[in-house]
C-alpha positions in Angstrom: 98.7 41.0 133.5 101.3 43.3 132.1 102.8 40.7 129.7 102.7 43.0 126.7 104.6 45.7 128.6 107.1 43.2 130.0 107.7 41.7 126.5 108.4 45.1 125.0 110.8 46.0 127.8 112.5 42.6 127.6 113.1 43.0 123.9 114.4 46.5 124.4 116.9 45.2 127.1 118.1 42.4 124.8 118.7 44.9 122.0 120.7 47.4 124.1 124.3 46.8 125.0 124.8 45.6 128.6 125.1 48.5 131.0 126.2 48.7 134.6 123.6 48.0 137.3 123.0 51.7 137.9 120.6 53.5 135.7 121.2 57.0 134.6 118.9 59.9 135.6 118.1 62.5 133.1 116.4 65.9 133.0 112.9 65.3 131.8 113.4 68.0 129.2 115.8 65.7 127.4 113.6 62.6 127.2 111.1 61.4 124.6 108.2 58.9 125.1 109.7 55.4 124.9 108.4 51.9 124.2 107.0 51.5 127.7 104.8 54.6 127.3 103.4 53.5 124.0 102.8 50.0 125.4 101.0 51.3 128.4 98.9 53.7 126.3 97.9 51.1 123.7 97.3 48.4 126.2 95.0 50.4 128.5 93.3 52.6 125.9 92.7 49.9 123.4 92.0 50.6 119.7 88.5 51.6 118.7 88.0 52.8 115.1 84.5 54.1 115.8 83.8 57.0 118.2 82.4 56.1 121.6 81.8 57.9 124.9 84.3 57.1 127.6 83.1 56.4 131.2 82.7 60.1 131.9 80.9 60.8 128.7 83.7 62.3 126.5 83.7 61.3 122.9 86.8 59.3 122.2 88.3 57.4 119.2 91.4 55.3 118.4 93.8 54.9 121.3 91.9 57.2 123.7 92.1 60.3 121.5 89.5 63.0 122.5 90.4 65.9 120.2 87.9 66.8 117.5 85.9 63.6 117.9 82.3 63.6 116.7 79.5 61.0 117.3 79.5 58.5 114.4 83.1 59.3 113.4 85.1 56.4 112.0 89.0 56.4 111.7 91.5 54.3 109.8 94.4 52.5 111.5 96.7 55.1 110.0 94.7 58.0 111.4 94.7 56.3 114.8 98.5 55.8 114.7 98.9 59.5 113.8 96.6 60.5 116.6 98.5 58.3 119.0 101.8 59.9 118.0 100.4 63.4 118.4 98.6 62.7 121.7 101.7 60.9 123.2 103.9 63.8 122.2 101.5 66.3 123.8 101.6 64.3 127.1 105.4 64.0 126.8 105.7 67.8 126.4 103.7 68.3 129.6 106.0 66.0 131.5 109.0 67.8 130.1 107.5 71.1 131.1 106.6 70.3 134.7 109.0 67.7 135.9 112.1 69.3 137.4 113.8 66.4 139.2 116.0 64.1 137.1 114.2 60.8 136.3 114.9 57.6 134.4 113.4 56.8 131.0 111.0 54.3 132.5 109.8 56.9 135.1 109.3 59.3 132.2 107.3 56.7 130.4 105.0 56.1 133.4 104.4 59.8 133.7 103.6 60.1 130.0 101.0 57.4 130.3 99.6 59.1 133.4 99.4 62.4 131.6 98.0 60.9 128.4 95.1 59.5 130.4 94.5 62.3 132.8 95.7 65.4 131.1 98.4 68.0 131.6 96.4 70.0 134.1 96.0 67.0 136.4 99.7 66.4 136.3 100.6 70.0 136.9 98.3 70.3 140.0 99.0 66.8 141.4 100.6 65.9 144.7 102.5 63.3 142.6 104.3 66.1 140.8 105.0 68.1 144.0 106.5 65.0 145.7 108.5 64.1 142.6 110.0 67.6 142.2 110.8 67.6 145.9 112.9 64.4 145.5 110.4 62.1 147.2 110.5 59.2 144.7 108.6 56.7 146.8 106.0 59.3 147.8 105.5 60.2 144.2 105.1 56.6 143.2 102.4 56.0 145.8 100.4 58.9 144.3 99.7 57.0 141.1 97.4 54.7 143.1 95.1 57.6 144.1 94.1 58.3 140.5 91.6 55.5 140.0 88.3 57.4 139.9 86.2 58.4 136.9 82.7 59.9 137.4 83.2 59.5 141.1 83.6 55.8 140.9 86.7 53.5 141.2 87.2 51.8 137.8 89.0 48.5 137.8 90.7 49.4 134.5 92.1 52.5 136.0 93.3 50.6 139.0 95.2 48.2 136.7 96.7 51.1 134.7 97.8 53.0 137.8 99.4 49.9 139.2 101.3 49.3 136.0 102.5 53.0 136.1 103.3 52.7 139.8 105.4 49.5 139.2 107.3 51.0 136.3 108.0 54.3 138.2 108.8 52.7 141.6 111.3 50.2 140.1 113.8 53.0 139.4 113.5 54.9 142.7 116.5 52.9 143.9 118.7 54.9 141.4 117.9 58.3 142.9 120.7 59.8 144.9 118.3 60.7 147.7 117.5 57.0 148.1 121.2 56.1 148.4 121.7 58.7 151.1 118.6 57.4 153.1 120.0 53.8 153.0 123.5 54.9 154.0 122.0 56.9 156.9 119.8 54.0 158.0 122.7 51.6 158.4 
């Protein structure tokens, strides 16, 4: 199901020098959207060169871009790539602005896709963000699964997308210091 994302991440891992088992946590302000964010966005948005209405009636074009889209509008592949870059950067800026707890690159990428799809306002006001900034990695990860509604209905495409974000985010919770303390105290 997530073969494109896994392929991109596998290639990235093969190109990088081998690192220790522990991943590094970074301040979100220092991160940029990575390959996983772009893979998620392009996979779940798809590419449409002609304007269309999304499930809630918003005019959309290219890879889910909604800015200045008019009925009947047609875009070139280059225009779509430019929109993708600008829209992904806008989502990354929101993640950098609102996330205070250190996170991994993959967690940042999951949050960029979430914000790209739902908007900065939804990230800012979400329980996901509150839990993340409070240091509750697992609680934050679970919150992805709640954002599967559009127009009051559960959409299977959103369920798949949120599950991919959840898996990407959750996989690195083990590297949070809070997690290590919990495990040590449980034993």
